[in-house]
N, C-alpha and C positions, 0 to 999 in steps of 0.2 A: 372324238366325233365317231369321222370315220371309222378308226381303232375297239369302243365299245359297239356300235350297228353291226360290223363283225364280225366283237366277239360277236355279240345276240345273236347272231345269225348259224352259227360251229355251234353254241349253244357251253361261248366258253365265259358264261357272266361274269364270273368272282378268277378270271385267270385271266393270262396276259398270253395277249396273241401272240404262238410262233415264233421268231427272224428265224429269216435261212442264209448261207451265208455273209454274213455278220452285219444281213438289215438295220439299218433303225427306218423307229415304228415313230418320230419326228412329235407323234398324233398323244405321246404319251409320258414322259416326264421317266420315267422311270427305264426308259432303254437310251435315254444318256443319257452317263452315266461322270463324272468332272472326271478330271483330270483329278484330280485329293481322292481319285476310288485307285486309282494303279499309283500313289503315293511311289514303287521302289522302281519302276519303272520313271518316272518322271522324276527321283533320286539322280538317280544310270545318264538321264538324257540332260542333266540340267547344269551335273561336273563335269559331261563331255565337252557342253558343246564351250560353258565357261573353257576349260582347258587349251585346246584346242583353239582357244584365242590368246589362250595365256602363255603359250608360250615364244611367244614371241615369231614365230612363222612371217606375219603379216610385214613387221617393220623389217624385216632382215630381206625379202623379197623388194620390200618397199624404198628404203635406206641403203639395198650392199653397195650404190655406189658411192653412198655415205662413207659405211663402212669400211669400203674397204682404200678408201681416200684415213679414213683420221691411225688406219694402220702401218697403209702404205705411208703414204706422206705427211703425215702428221696433219689436216686439214681438220681446221680449226670450221665449222656451220660462223657462231658470230661475225669471229675474226675475218673471216671473206665473203660473208656479206658484208661489213663495214668496208675493205676496200677492189670490192668489184670483182676478189677471184671467181673463180668456177672451177669444177671437177672435171679434171683431166676428162677427154671425150670418150679413153683408150678404157676407161675406168665404167662408164652404162653402159659397151654389152654385162658385161657380171654380173645384170638384170633381164639378160636376150639369153648364157649360158645355164640359168640359174633357174627358167624357164622353162628351157631345155630339157633339165632334170628331172621336174618336177614337170613333167607331160610323159620322158616314155616313165620314168614308176608308176602314173601310175596309167598308165596304155599296157603296164603290166600284171598288173594289181584287176584289177579288170574282168583279166583273161584269167589269172591264178585265189580268185576269192573263192569259191568254192571249193576246189579243193584243199586250197592254208586256214579257212580258214578264216571270223572272219576275227576273234578273241588274242588269236595269232599273231597277225599282223599289226591286230594292235598294242599288242606287250610290246612287242620283235619295236612299229616305227618310232612307241612311242620309247622306251630305250633307248633309239637313235639319238636323238629332240637331246635328252633327255641331258648324257653325256658330249654332243656335240656342242649343248650350251652354256658345261665348261673349261670346254675350250673357249671358245666364246670368252663367257670370263676372265677365263683366264693370261686368255690372247690379249687383254684389255686393262688389268690388271696393274698397278702403278706398282715398282720394284724393282719389274721384268726387264726395262729398257738398257738402255748401254749407251755408250755419249762420246758424240764424235766431234769432230772439231773443221767450222762452216770459215767458206778461204777469206770471210775476215779478221779469222780468228777467235769467233767468237766459239764455246761449246756450247754444242745443243742433241736436247734429249730427246731419240729416237727408239720408235720399238725392233725387239733382237726378230731377228729372224727366223727363230725357236716362234713369239710372241704373231710374227704372218702367216707362220707353216695351220701354226692352231686356228688363224683364223678362218684362214680358206676352207681349214678340211673341216673345220665350225658350222658356216655358211653353207656350203653343203650335205655338211653334214641333217642341218636341219632340212633344208627344206630338202632329201629327200623320207630324211625319216619320217614326218610331215605327207608324202608324197603314199607310201605308204602305206601310215596310218590314217591320221585323225580326218588327210581331205577327204578320201570318197569311204568309207568304211566309219567314222561317225553318223554323215544320212544314212548306210542301210539295217547297223544297227538302230537305229531314232526308230524310220517303220518297221525292221522285224520287231522286236520288240512293243511294239501298239496295236493295240483289238482293232480289229476294223471300223470298229464304232467311234471313236476316241480317233483317229490317226492323223488327220487332219489338223488333228486342235494343239493335239501330241506332235506334231512337224511345225510350224509352230511358234509355243511354246523355245522350238529349238531355236528358230528362227531370230526371236524378240533376245531370248539371252545370249548370242551368236554376234552377232550387230550387238546390236550393247558391252560388250568385253570390245567386241572388235574400235571401235570407236575406242574404249579408254583409253586400250593399249598404245595407238596407233595417236592420238593427242594427248600421251604422256614420253614415249619415246628422247624426244630429240631435247624437252624441257629438261626431265628424268638424268640426260649422262650432264648436262648442262649447268644442272645443282650440286647432280653426285661426283660428278665424273665418268668418263671415257664406261666403263664394266660394271659401275650400279644398272644400266637393266637388266646384262645380263643373265649378274648374278642374279636379275628377281629373278626371270623368268626363268633363272634353272632351277631354284625353291618348286616353281607354280609349278614346273612341269615334274618336275620331280614327287611328288604327291598326290600329283593328275598318271602317275605311272602303278604311281603304288595301290593304285587308287581301279586303276583298269585291274588287276593282278589279282585284286582284290573281288574287286563283290557284280566285275559286267563279265552277265555270262555269252555260251557258244550264242552265239543267231544264228548259227542255218539250218534251218531246212524249218524253220518257225516263219507261222503264219496266219493269218487270218484270227483266231478268238485263242488262238494257241498262247499269246502273248497276256493268256489270263496265267 
């Protein structure tokens, strides 16, 4: 009603009251477009939100001690829980080391994002994540192990030095690639792709998708390894990351310098 009175006073009875600087007139529904009106932006944001979680980064950060224990000590979560075994304390520091790697690279991105560009950082980081996940999948693949004889004379299958190196490089690469791309850049691209009239709803849409995806990925990691083998989750993350990388190359635009209604 306020908008109608203002239009009548200004002689704009049959027209919408003009808005400035991306303001939204909540008294007129036409000025509150639905997310479906911006379906292209919604698709890009949805794919980035899902892709950033299905690369498995959250599990590599949270389960880093378990991953390294599996490859270096043939650690088995189910058997250890029965026997009361614990992960070697020195392996717990891997989470801190990976966190420092993430912090340093994220800080670098904050200072260089305008110079290097959003699209370049997304492509570079997603590419690093994809290759690193391939390394991890190969590192846990059955058939590459070595055999050794224990002190009791029994033959034991252990991961080879080659596999151990691949897993260490892969874990570090996933964390570094994520910090270079999905971590800081997805928020930025989501904001810059969305016109100011729907930016809040787009960010909420992104948050729901990314946290829902994170819950699914976290919940299925250990159970997936127990049912299908240690390498299974990493092969799954690899193919998801490869699809995400292809989507970024094909569909995500450079959003540097885009603001306000330019998202149209």
